[in-house]
C-alpha positions as CSV (number, residue, x, y, z in Angstrom):
1,M,0.1,0.0,0.0
2,D,1.2,3.5,-1.0
3,I,-0.1,5.6,1.9
4,N,0.7,9.3,2.6
5,F,2.4,9.3,6.0
6,E,0.4,12.5,6.9
7,L,-2.5,10.1,7.3
8,Y,-0.6,7.9,9.8
9,K,0.2,11.1,11.8
10,I,-3.3,12.2,12.0
11,F,-4.3,8.6,12.9
12,Y,-1.6,8.6,15.6
13,F,-2.9,11.8,17.3
14,A,-6.6,10.7,16.9
15,A,-5.9,7.4,18.6
16,K,-3.7,8.9,21.4
17,S,-6.3,11.6,22.0
18,K,-9.4,9.3,21.7
19,N,-11.2,12.3,20.5
20,F,-10.9,13.8,17.0
21,S,-11.6,17.4,18.2
22,D,-8.6,17.2,20.7
23,A,-6.5,15.8,18.0
24,A,-7.4,18.6,15.5
25,Q,-6.4,21.1,18.2
26,K,-3.0,19.4,18.5
27,L,-2.6,19.3,14.9
28,F,-3.8,22.7,14.2
29,I,-6.2,21.4,11.6
30,S,-10.0,21.1,11.6
31,Q,-12.0,18.3,13.1
32,S,-13.6,17.5,9.7
33,A,-10.0,17.2,8.4
34,V,-9.1,14.7,11.0
35,S,-12.3,12.6,10.3
36,Q,-11.6,12.9,6.5
37,A,-7.9,11.6,6.9
38,V,-9.3,8.6,9.2
39,K,-11.7,7.8,6.5
40,N,-9.1,7.9,4.0
41,L,-6.8,5.5,5.9
42,E,-9.5,3.1,6.7
43,E,-10.4,3.0,3.1
44,K,-6.8,2.5,2.0
45,T,-6.1,-0.1,4.6
46,G,-9.6,-1.8,4.2
47,S,-10.0,-1.9,8.0
48,L,-12.4,-0.1,10.4
49,L,-10.1,1.6,12.9
50,F,-12.3,3.5,15.1
51,V,-15.6,3.0,16.9
52,R,-17.4,6.4,16.8
53,K,-19.0,7.4,20.0
54,P,-20.8,10.8,21.0
55,R,-18.2,12.2,22.9
56,C,-15.0,10.1,22.2
57,T,-13.6,7.4,19.9
58,A,-12.3,3.8,20.6
59,L,-9.9,1.9,18.6
60,T,-11.0,-1.4,17.2
61,Q,-9.0,-4.6,17.3
62,E,-7.5,-3.6,13.8
63,G,-7.0,0.0,15.1
64,K,-5.0,-1.3,18.1
65,L,-2.8,-3.3,16.0
66,L,-2.0,-0.7,13.7
67,F,-1.5,1.9,16.6
68,S,0.9,-0.4,18.3
69,H,3.3,-0.1,15.1
70,I,2.5,3.5,14.5
71,E,3.5,4.5,18.0
72,Q,6.7,2.8,17.8
73,A,7.5,4.4,14.5
74,Y,6.5,7.8,16.0
75,N,8.9,7.3,19.0
76,F,11.9,6.6,16.6
77,I,10.9,9.7,14.5
78,K,10.8,11.9,17.6
79,T,14.0,10.4,18.6
80,A,15.6,11.3,15.3
81,E,14.2,14.9,15.7
82,N,15.7,15.3,19.0
83,K,19.1,14.1,17.8
84,L,19.3,16.7,15.0
85,L,18.5,19.4,17.9
86,E,21.4,18.2,19.8
87,I,23.9,18.6,17.0
88,H,24.9,22.2,18.0
89,N,27.1,22.3,21.0
90,L,24.8,20.2,23.3
91,E,22.7,23.2,23.9
92,S,19.5,21.5,23.8
93,G,18.4,17.8,23.7
94,E,17.4,14.8,25.8
95,I,19.0,11.6,26.9
96,R,16.7,8.8,28.0
97,I,18.3,6.1,30.2
98,G,17.0,2.7,31.3
99,V,18.4,1.5,34.5
100,S,17.4,-0.4,37.6
101,D,16.9,1.5,41.0
102,T,19.9,-0.3,42.4
103,I,22.4,0.5,39.7
104,C,20.9,4.1,39.3
105,K,21.5,4.8,43.2
106,Y,24.9,3.2,43.4
107,F,26.6,3.7,40.2
108,L,24.6,6.3,38.0
109,L,23.7,9.1,40.5
110,P,27.3,10.5,40.9
111,H,27.8,10.8,37.0
112,L,24.3,12.3,36.6
113,E,25.3,15.2,39.0
114,T,28.6,16.0,37.3
115,F,27.3,15.7,33.8
116,T,24.4,18.0,34.6
117,E,26.7,20.6,35.9
118,M,28.8,20.6,32.8
119,Y,25.6,20.3,30.4
120,P,22.9,22.1,32.3
121,K,20.8,22.4,29.2
122,I,20.6,18.6,28.4
123,K,17.4,17.0,29.7
124,I,18.0,13.5,31.4
125,Q,15.0,11.2,31.7
126,V,15.8,8.0,33.8
127,V,13.4,5.1,33.3
128,N,13.5,2.5,36.1
129,R,13.2,-1.1,34.9
130,T,14.9,-4.5,35.3
131,S,17.6,-5.5,33.0
132,T,15.2,-7.9,30.9
133,Q,12.6,-5.1,30.6
134,I,15.4,-2.7,29.4
135,L,16.0,-4.7,26.4
136,N,12.2,-4.5,25.6
137,I,12.0,-0.8,25.7
138,L,15.2,-0.2,23.9
139,K,13.5,-2.1,21.0
140,N,10.5,0.0,21.1
141,G,12.6,3.1,21.0
142,L,11.5,4.4,24.4
143,I,14.9,4.9,25.7
144,D,18.5,5.8,24.0
145,F,20.4,3.3,26.0
146,G,20.4,1.3,29.2
147,I,22.6,-0.2,31.9
148,A,22.0,-3.7,32.7
149,T,23.7,-6.9,34.1
150,L,25.5,-9.0,31.5
151,P,25.4,-11.2,29.6
152,V,22.8,-9.9,27.1
153,K,22.1,-12.6,24.7
154,D,20.5,-10.6,21.8
155,N,22.5,-10.1,18.6
156,T,20.6,-6.9,17.9
157,M,22.2,-5.1,20.7
158,E,25.5,-3.3,21.1
159,V,27.2,-3.9,24.5
160,E,29.9,-2.0,26.3
161,E,31.1,-3.1,29.7
162,F,30.8,-0.5,32.2
163,E,31.4,-1.8,35.9
164,T,32.3,-5.1,37.6
165,V,30.3,-5.5,40.6
166,E,30.2,-8.0,43.5
167,D,27.1,-9.6,45.1
168,I,27.2,-11.0,48.7
169,F,25.1,-12.5,51.4
170,V,24.4,-10.5,54.4
171,A,22.6,-11.2,57.8
172,S,21.8,-9.4,61.1
173,P,23.4,-10.3,64.3
174,K,20.5,-12.7,64.9
175,Y,22.6,-15.2,62.8
176,S,25.9,-14.5,64.7
177,Q,26.8,-18.2,64.4
178,L,27.6,-17.5,60.8
179,H,29.8,-14.6,61.5
180,G,33.6,-14.7,61.2
181,R,33.8,-18.0,59.4
182,E,33.2,-19.5,55.9
183,V,30.1,-21.0,55.3
184,K,29.3,-23.8,52.7
185,L,26.4,-23.0,50.4
186,E,24.9,-26.1,51.2
187,E,24.7,-25.1,54.9
188,L,23.5,-21.7,53.9
189,A,20.5,-23.1,52.0
190,K,19.0,-24.5,55.3
191,Y,18.5,-20.9,56.4
192,P,15.8,-18.4,55.3
193,L,17.1,-16.7,52.4
194,L,15.7,-13.6,50.7
195,M,16.6,-12.7,47.1
196,L,15.4,-10.9,44.0
197,P,12.7,-12.7,41.8
198,R,13.8,-15.7,39.8
199,N,13.4,-13.8,36.4
200,S,15.9,-10.9,37.2
201,T,19.3,-11.4,35.6
202,T,21.1,-11.2,39.1
203,R,19.1,-14.0,40.3
204,L,19.6,-16.0,37.3
205,N,23.5,-15.5,37.4
206,L,23.2,-16.7,41.1
207,D,21.1,-19.7,40.3
208,N,23.5,-20.8,37.7
209,C,26.4,-20.4,40.0
210,L,24.5,-22.5,42.7
211,S,23.7,-25.2,40.0
212,E,27.3,-25.5,39.3
213,Y,28.1,-26.2,43.0
214,G,25.1,-28.8,43.0
215,V,23.3,-26.7,45.4
216,S,19.5,-26.0,45.3
217,I,17.9,-23.0,47.0
218,T,14.2,-22.1,47.6
219,P,14.1,-18.4,48.9
220,E,11.9,-17.6,51.9
221,I,11.0,-14.3,50.4
222,E,11.5,-12.7,46.9
223,L,11.6,-8.9,46.7
224,E,12.0,-6.6,43.7
225,S,14.1,-4.0,45.6
226,M,17.7,-4.6,46.7
227,D,17.3,-1.9,49.5
228,L,14.4,-3.8,50.8
229,L,16.4,-7.0,50.8
230,I,18.8,-5.2,53.2
231,E,16.0,-3.9,55.4
232,F,14.5,-7.3,55.8
233,A,18.0,-8.6,56.7
234,K,18.5,-5.9,59.2
235,I,15.3,-7.0,61.2
236,G,16.4,-10.7,61.1
237,L,13.9,-12.2,58.6
238,G,16.5,-14.1,56.8
239,I,19.9,-13.8,54.9
240,S,19.8,-11.6,51.9
241,H,21.6,-11.8,48.5
242,V,22.5,-8.2,47.5
243,L,24.9,-6.0,45.8
244,K,28.0,-5.5,48.1
245,K,28.0,-1.7,47.6
246,S,24.4,-1.4,48.5
247,A,25.2,-3.0,51.9
248,E,28.5,-1.5,52.8
249,E,26.9,1.4,55.0
250,S,24.8,-0.9,56.9
251,I,27.8,-3.3,57.3
252,T,29.9,-0.5,58.7
253,K,27.3,0.5,61.3
254,G,27.1,-3.0,62.5
255,E,23.4,-3.5,61.5
256,I,24.3,-6.6,59.4
257,F,27.4,-8.5,58.5
258,H,28.9,-10.1,55.4
259,V,28.4,-13.9,55.4
260,Q,31.5,-15.2,53.9
261,T,31.0,-18.4,51.8
262,T,33.4,-21.1,51.2
263,E,32.5,-21.2,47.4
264,K,33.2,-18.0,45.8
265,L,30.3,-16.1,44.1
266,P,31.0,-14.9,40.6
267,L,31.6,-11.2,40.0
268,R,28.9,-9.6,37.9
269,K,29.3,-7.3,34.9
270,L,27.3,-4.3,34.0
271,G,27.1,-3.1,30.4
272,I,25.9,0.0,28.5
273,I,23.2,-1.4,26.0
274,S,22.1,0.2,22.8
275,V,20.4,-1.0,19.6
276,K,22.9,-1.9,16.8
277,N,22.8,0.3,13.7
278,V,20.8,3.1,15.5
279,P,23.2,5.9,16.0
280,L,23.2,7.4,19.4
281,S,22.6,11.2,19.7
282,P,25.7,13.4,20.6
283,A,24.3,14.1,24.0
284,S,24.0,10.2,24.6
285,R,27.5,9.6,23.2
286,K,29.0,12.4,25.5
287,F,27.2,11.0,28.6
288,I,28.5,7.5,27.8
289,S,32.1,8.8,27.5
290,H,31.5,10.6,30.7
291,L,30.4,7.3,32.3
292,T,33.3,5.2,31.0
293,K,36.1,7.7,31.7
294,H,35.2,8.2,35.3
């Protein structure tokens, strides 16, 4: 089908607004022009895209299918426009970063602070997602790049190693019998263990490690937040598997201690992830350079 892209633009705003009058105002055209454009698109695609109601419109199933693709294309087009604006001395533009809460707090925040001091006119949007979710929103064009736990097994992605991090087990003084000695993972498995969900990359890395040692663990509690795992450990609800950096302050205060294991847990690598063959904006490239040089 040879369809004028202007029709898709009008369809996008009509679907987003759920009201032809609102869409017309945003596009600075008449409501009848919106209605006519939608009618033309329906004729050209041979599909009913909207159910017309007195005060609003709703997408049909075919309309929803088309919108899911048009929205993705629109996001990529807006990204391209932003990149063109950023060419001139980083005086304007936006960087969209996907990152988990924990990585953001302990690894990204210091870089954000110094970068915004250097380039105050660059807008930075941080989208909090898990490593797995970051890949999905990258493909949809919702972020420019993400920081995620490696490995990333997707040949459509460009990966640059960023940091090497260490995960440890921590416990409150309630489990003092484990303090000051090395504990076999087999013994540790008998205690109540608190971990990230099974579908998280950090947890998958741990499960693979345990499998190599022939140890099976069923967590007592699974939590989405690394900080909550530390808080739960503090009050003695169990032994938490956490990022070492996130636990250092609490360990220093004596609220929890590092449970040393006989079998060594593997170090974990963080990577900067972007989509192959999709050029990054000057602002994004500059920020990544700032990350990797500090």
